[in-house]
C-alpha positions in Angstrom: -15.5 5.2 13.3 -12.8 7.7 14.1 -11.7 5.7 17.2 -11.1 2.6 15.0 -8.4 4.3 12.9 -5.5 3.7 15.3 -6.6 0.1 15.7 -6.8 -0.4 11.9 -3.4 1.2 11.4 -1.8 -1.0 14.1 -3.3 -4.1 12.4 -2.0 -3.0 9.0 1.5 -2.5 10.5 1.5 -5.9 12.1 0.3 -7.6 8.9 3.0 -5.7 6.9 5.7 -6.8 9.2 4.6 -10.4 9.2 4.5 -10.4 5.3 8.0 -8.9 5.2 9.4 -11.5 7.7 7.8 -14.4 5.7 9.2 -13.1 2.4 12.7 -12.7 3.8 12.7 -16.1 5.5 11.4 -17.8 2.3 14.1 -16.0 0.3 16.8 -17.2 2.7 15.5 -20.8 2.6 15.4 -20.8 -1.2 18.9 -19.4 -1.3 20.2 -22.1 1.1 18.5 -24.9 -0.9 19.8 -23.7 -4.2 23.4 -23.3 -2.9 23.3 -27.0 -1.8 25.1 -29.1 -4.4 22.9 -32.2 -4.5 19.2 -31.3 -4.9 16.8 -34.3 -4.8 13.1 -34.5 -5.6 12.0 -33.4 -2.1 13.9 -30.1 -2.4 12.0 -29.4 -5.7 8.7 -30.0 -3.9 9.7 -27.5 -1.1 10.8 -24.9 -3.7 7.5 -25.2 -5.6 5.5 -24.8 -2.3 7.4 -21.7 -1.4 6.5 -20.0 -4.7 2.8 -20.2 -4.0 3.1 -17.3 -1.5 2.9 -14.8 -4.4 -0.8 -15.7 -4.9 -1.4 -15.2 -1.2 0.0 -11.8 -1.3 -2.1 -11.0 -4.4 -5.2 -12.3 -2.6 -4.7 -10.1 0.5 -3.8 -7.1 -1.6 -7.0 -7.3 -3.5 -9.1 -7.9 -0.4 -7.5 -4.9 1.4 -7.9 -2.8 -1.7 -11.6 -3.5 -1.8 -11.9 -3.0 1.9 -10.3 0.4 1.6 -12.7 1.3 -1.2 -15.5 0.2 1.1 -14.2 2.5 3.8 -14.0 5.4 1.3 -17.6 4.8 0.2 -18.7 4.7 3.8 -17.2 8.1 4.4 -19.4 9.7 1.7 -22.5 7.6 2.5 -24.9 9.2 4.9 -26.0 6.8 7.7 -27.2 6.8 11.3 -25.1 5.6 14.2 -27.4 2.7 15.0 -27.9 1.3 11.5 -26.1 -1.8 10.3 -25.5 -0.2 6.9 -21.6 0.2 7.4 -21.3 -3.5 8.2 -23.2 -4.4 5.1 -21.3 -2.1 2.9 -18.0 -3.5 4.2 -19.1 -7.1 3.8 -20.2 -6.4 0.2 -16.8 -4.8 -0.7 -14.7 -7.5 1.0 -16.8 -10.2 -0.7 -16.2 -8.4 -4.0 -12.5 -8.6 -3.3 -12.7 -12.3 -2.6 -14.7 -12.9 -5.8 -12.3 -10.8 -7.8 -9.4 -12.9 -6.6 -11.3 -16.2 -7.2 -12.1 -15.3 -10.8 -8.6 -14.1 -11.4 -7.2 -17.4 -10.2 -9.8 -19.4 -12.2 -8.9 -17.6 -15.4 -5.2 -18.0 -14.7 -5.5 -21.8 -14.5 -7.2 -22.1 -17.9 
């Protein structure tokens, strides 16, 4: 498990960089669209699609939060090297993250 730490950190850095790049490019695109004088219906559709990114960030934030909680639980849970227990614990916590996001979105649409 200790040899996975640098790999996980690199993945987290790459994901963070990609999220930052997407947020900056979406902001620049919205700014250019709003600075244009004549905005037609197609532009409003593009603007509405760009605002859906906030729920994507929420989803991945919740999933990563629950994944981190799963890793913390695994640190304190005694287990053998050859047991599939860590995979099951991580799967359960990531699934809880997905379910939490699903129920949050379901309640928000009501």
